[in-house]
Each structure stands twice: as C-alpha cells, then as structure tokens.
C-alpha positions, 0 to 999 in steps of 0.5 A, a space after each residue: 134691307 133685311 138684317 144680316 146674320 151678325 145683326 140677327 145674332 146681336 138682336 138675339 143676345 142684346 137683352 142679356 148682353 150685360 149678363 153675358 159680359 159679367 159672366 165672362 169676366 167672372 169666369 176669367 177672374 176665377 180662371 186667373 185665380 187658379 192659374 196664379 196659384 197653381 205652381 208656387 205661392 204667389 205673394 199678395 200684390 202690394 196694392 191689394 195689401 194697401 187697399 185691405 189695410 185702409 179698408 179695415 181701418 175705415 171699417 173699424 170706425 163704424 160711424 165714419 164707414 156709414 157716412 162714407 158709404 152714403 157719400 160715395 153714392 152721392 159723389 159717384 152718381 153726381 159726377 155722372 150727371 153730365 154724362 147720364 143726365 137726370 132720368 125721365 119717367 117712363 113706366 106707369 108707376 113713376 108718373 103716379 109717384 110724381 103725381 103724389 110728389 107734386 101734390 105733397 109739394 104743394 101742401 095738399 094730401 089729394 086733389 079734387 076730381 077734374 070736371 074733364 077727368 074722363 079725358 085724363 084717365 091713366 094708369 095707377 091713378 084714381 080719379 074718384 072720389 079724388 084725383 091722386 096716385 093709387 100708391 101709399 104716400 111715402 115715396 111721394 113724400 120723398 120725391 116731394 122733398 126733392 121737388 122742393 129742393 129743385 127736382 124730384 130726382 134729388 129725393 131719389 138720389 138722397 134716398 138711395 144714398 141713405 139706403 146704402 148707408 143703412 145697409 152698412 149700419 144693418 150689416 154692422 149688427 150681424 157681421 164683423 166691421 170689415 165684412 159689413 163695409 164690404 157688403 155695403 160696398 157691394 150694395 153701392 156697386 150693384 144698386 147705388 149707381 146704375 140701377 133702375 132704383 137710382 135712375 128712376 122714380 120707383 119706390 125700391 130704395 125707400 122700401 129697402 132703406 126701411 127694411 135695413 132699419 128693421 133688420 139692423 135694429 133687431 139684434 141691437 135691441 136684443 143686446 142693448 134695448 136702447 130707445 134709439 134702436 126701437 125708434 129705428 125699427 118703428 120708423 122702418 115698419 112705418 115706412 114699409 107700411 107706406 111703400 110696400 104694405 103686403 111685402 113689408 108685412 111678410 118681411 116684418 112678421 118673423 122679426 116681430 115674432 123673434 122680438 116677442 119671444 125675446 121679450 118673453 124669455 130674456 132675463 138680462 134686462 129689467 122688464 120696466 126698462 124694456 117696456 120703457 125703451 122698446 115696447 112703449 116707443 114701438 107702440 106709440 110709433 105704430 099707433 101714430 102710423 096707423 092713425 096717420 094712414 087712416 086719416 090719409 085714406 079718409 082724405 083720398 078715398 073717403 074711408 079710413 079703411 080703404 086704400 087708394 090702391 083698392 079703389 084703383 084696382 076695383 075700378 079698372 083691374 080684372 086680374 087678381 093680385 094673388 094666384 088663388 084669386 078669381 078675375 073680376 068682371 070686366 068693367 066698362 073702359 072709357 079708353 081702349 088703351 086701358 082695356 088693352 092693359 088690364 084685360 089684354 096684358 094683366 088678365 092674359 098674364 094671370 091666366 097663362 100662369 094657371 096651368 102647372 106649366 105656366 105657373 112654373 114658367 112664371 116662377 122661373 121668370 120671377 126668379 130670373 128677374 130677382 137674380 139679375 138685380 140682386 145677384 148677377 153673375 159676379 155674386 153667383 159664385 157665393 152660392 157655392 158655399 150657400 149650404 154652409 149657412 144652414 150650419 151657421 147658427 147666426 144665419 138661421 133666422 135670416 134664412 127663415 125671413 128669406 123663406 117668408 119673402 120667397 113665399 110672398 113672391 110665389 103667391 103674388 101674380 106679378 113680381 119685380 125686384 122693387 116688390 121685395 125691396 124690403 129684403 134687400 139688406 137681408 139678401 146682402 147679408 146672406 150673400 156676404 156671409 156666403 162669401 165669408 165662408 168661401 173666403 176660408 176655402 183653400 185648394 191644395 193649401 192655397 187661399 183660392 177662396 180669398 182671391 175669388 172673393 177679392 175678384 167679386 167687387 173688382 168685376 162689379 166695378 169693371 162692369 160699372 166702368 164698362 157701362 159708363 164707357 158704353 154710354 159715353 161712346 154710344 155702344 149699344 150694350 144696354 138700353 140707351 141713356 138717358 133712362 126714361 121716355 125721351 120722346 115724351 120728354 122732348 115734346 114736353 120740353 118743346 111745349 114748355 118753351 112756347 108762350 102761354 098755356 098748351 093742351 096736347 091731345 095724344 093719339 095712338 095707333 091701333 098697334 100702340 103698346 099700353 106699356 108706353 103711356 103719354 097722358 099724365 098730368 100735374 096735380 093742379 091740371 088747370 094751372 099746369 103749363 102743359 096739359 095732356 089729354 086723350 084723343 076721344 074723337 072729334 065729337 067727344 074732344 069738343 067739350 075739352 076744347 071748349 073748357 081749355 079755350 084759352 090754350 093752344 091746342 096740339 095733336 101728338 101722334 105718339 106712335 110715329 117713328 119720330 113723334 112731333 107736335 102738329 096743330 090740332 085740326 080745326 
C-alpha cells in the first residue's frame, strides 16, 4: 500500500526530528523568558535559588565536583541499562576496535595471518603481515580492560565517565568553579548519556579525555609548574598519538608553541625547577611513547615507522585522506563488497568534493555534523555572544587552537565528530564562556540573559527524558534502541547457543550496502565458537569447508528482510 501524505511527511522529517524538537523547546523557553520579564520584576523561583546555591557549594569543592561529575555519568547510564541495554557494534570502526580489544585481552599485540584469510577479509583490518586492527592501540586497550572486567563496553562506559570528569578538571583551570561545573554538566547531558560515543565502541571519548588533560594542564603548568600537571599533559599527548594522531597533532601544536614561549620568557620560577618539573617529565613520557609506538608498529607491520593504518590504506584504499591528494590506482579486490566501499563510496565521495560547489557542499555537511553533536539547538543560543570572545583576552588562545582544529576539518576528505574529539573540552570552554557573556545581558533592566542561560540545561535534560521515554514506549523519534546491528547480534546469539563450533558463511544480495558488514571475527579465529566468512561461490568455498570440517556450516542471507540461519547446502 503506498504511503499517505502523513507518512511521507514523517519520513521526510524523521532524520531531523530530534533537532526540530530541541529547537522548538529552546524557542519556547526563550519566548517564555521574555514574557515572564515583560511587565514587572518576577522574583527568582525558590527551586532555582536552592539548586543554584547547592550547585555553587559543590562547585567550590573542586575535587568533589570532578568526582561527582564522573559518578553522575556512571549512575545515569547504569540505571538505563535495563531499558537501553548494552550496545552492539554496527559500523566498521567498532568491529576493528573490538578485534584490537580481543587481541590485547589475550595478552597479544597482534595475531598471525590466518591460512584462510581471504575468506575473512573485512574493513579497517589488515591481514598481512599480521591480522590486526588498522587503528592505533589506545582504544583497543580501553576496550580490552572492559572485556577483562566482563564486557568491552565497560571500558567505554568508564572512559566516557572519566571524560566528563576531565572536562570539569580542565574547565576549573580556565573558568570560575561554578561555571566549570556548569560546563561539565552540559558535557554530561550532551555526551555522557545518550551520545554515540557512550553507546558504541568508537574512540571519541578517549581522545576527548586526552585533549581535556592537555588543555587543562597548560594554564596550571604556567602558574605552578608542578610535576603532576606535566605528567597529565604528557599522558594526554601520548593518548592522542595513539587515538587520533593527525588531529591530535594539530590540536597540540599551538599548545606546544604556547608552552615553549612560556618556558623561554617566564622569570617567576627558577629555570632548574621548570626543567625538573616540566621539561624532563614531558620529554621522558614522549620518548617512552615514541619507543612504545615504534615497537608496536614493528610487531604489527614489521616496520617501526609504518602504522597499521598505512598498511590498510595502501592495500585497499583509492581515495586520499587529504583534499589535495591524488587517487591511487584501483587495486585488485577479492570481494565485490570491498570494491563497492573503497571505489563506489569513498572514491566517489572524494571526487564529488573536487569542484568548488562540491567542496562547499562537503564543508556544509561537515559543519552540520559537528554542530549537531557538539552544539545543537539548545547551545546555539550562545553564539549570540560569540563576538565578545574576541575582546576576551583569556579566550584568544583557545580561539587560536579552535582555528587550527577547523583548518584540519577543512583539509580532510571526511569528518565525523570523533575525528576532532581532542577539541571537545575546547569547544565546551568556548561555549560556556559565550554563555557567561550572555548571562550578563539585560533587556530593559531585566536579567533576560541569566534566565536564558538557566533554560539551556533544562532543555538538554528535557531532551534526554524525552528520548528515554520514546525508547521505552517505542515512539520513533530516532533510530531504535538498542544501538547497533541487531540482526547480526541475534544471529550470533543463536549460533553461540548451539552445541559445538559453528561456521557462518555470509551471502549478500547485489544491492547490498557496504556500510552494513557482517564478516568480522575474534582475534583467535580457529578457537572462536563462531567464525564468519564470505560466500565466495561453491568452488572457492570448498577449501574453507575442508579446513573447518569439524564445524557445523550455516548460510546467512544477510540482506533478507528477516535474516536467518539456513543449513549450508551440500
């Protein structure tokens, strides 16, 4: 039956429905603020006064505020587990990170190439010279910690809680305590509960945590030159190098320049003290990081100067990572789905941005994706006071770092919010400072700005309650929870419940989307309860069937309306 007008309208606005709802709530909040202040002075509601007073008391106890911020994330998301569940992996990156986690959890740095590797080829994984994730190791180590504790997602949960605590700590170095806690609370609401960083296995939270450590350590080192702050900065740089190397470098370069200028010009602290407390520990941490990365690369790729990422891109990719690059020759692919991804999607996306119109369209898409994640309609109100930041002497350096981050977004072929995760704390700092300026605005002598600023977290909290309510009642205002590839997870659960070892041969339809991938395996393929392989046709499948002759063989029609297990035909 063809869809009616109402169904067509809903299908059109569904992808932006959350944005529309949040925008309407914020507009309504601003309108109510003006209406309530229009005639006579309205006293502050007692509830707001009590909350502000308790908030201020907590904010002044800085260490407690940091701890409470992280615990609030753990408590909020933990309470939601019965409703939202534990997320399943879905995108290519998540499966790749989980491979690294499984490898590290079994006390290995990499895995030997499997003799049947051609049947297991998949995205963002290298098969030669070893079998491993193409990504730097830090996210895999955090997920491995979670796996050892019971489930990889525990590592993501703890990392996101630490991120929000680190943002609070970072903001305390740049803002008054109350505003620092206010900014951390906004980070909890926008990132710490329902974001894809929390509800997935992407490395966004870890890179953002590292960036907050680096940015929070800089003013502290300048004022006190303590060893602990240098260690915090060094660890942050080390984690950035092992999560988002390029974006982390762009983020750290202005901070490194500011630190060097301070070292050369400051006269308040004895030079020997600065060297002992700052220069030496930073140098040791960075040297150890470089040596560790070189050793890891050597074990995985056979060359201490070649990253697994480079091996993967040289093996499969055609489109360049930066907009000025040139496409590589198209390699010979063993599977059509991989050609569809690297040539049909990546190369086409790159080529569509080569014209001025395409380049501008890509910039708009990048900007919209970052705005949705970091700002949204509720925080867009802060932009009305953005120009005041240029008069704010203390904010000039953060603006300079933000400009460097924006430049990195422009020159990369693709961008997602987790690409610039290192600058998360920086974005929160600039947004909160804008809200501070907005807070001082008065209209006809009335504190309109303060009332609007109070409305921002209320709208953010309302959106969380609304999304949770929609998930509980199955109202389709966003993609359904649980997040992840539910069909694959259901098939995997069914296979794991069967006695003995299983081999699932995945067959795709000609219209299959390469964004939806089923063929991902554990680190030790032969020991795994379930092995996923690609359907390469009866003749080429035979060697796989002979190798796994001790397993029950299944065929999975992944693109069926209701994917299910079928006995593999003899």
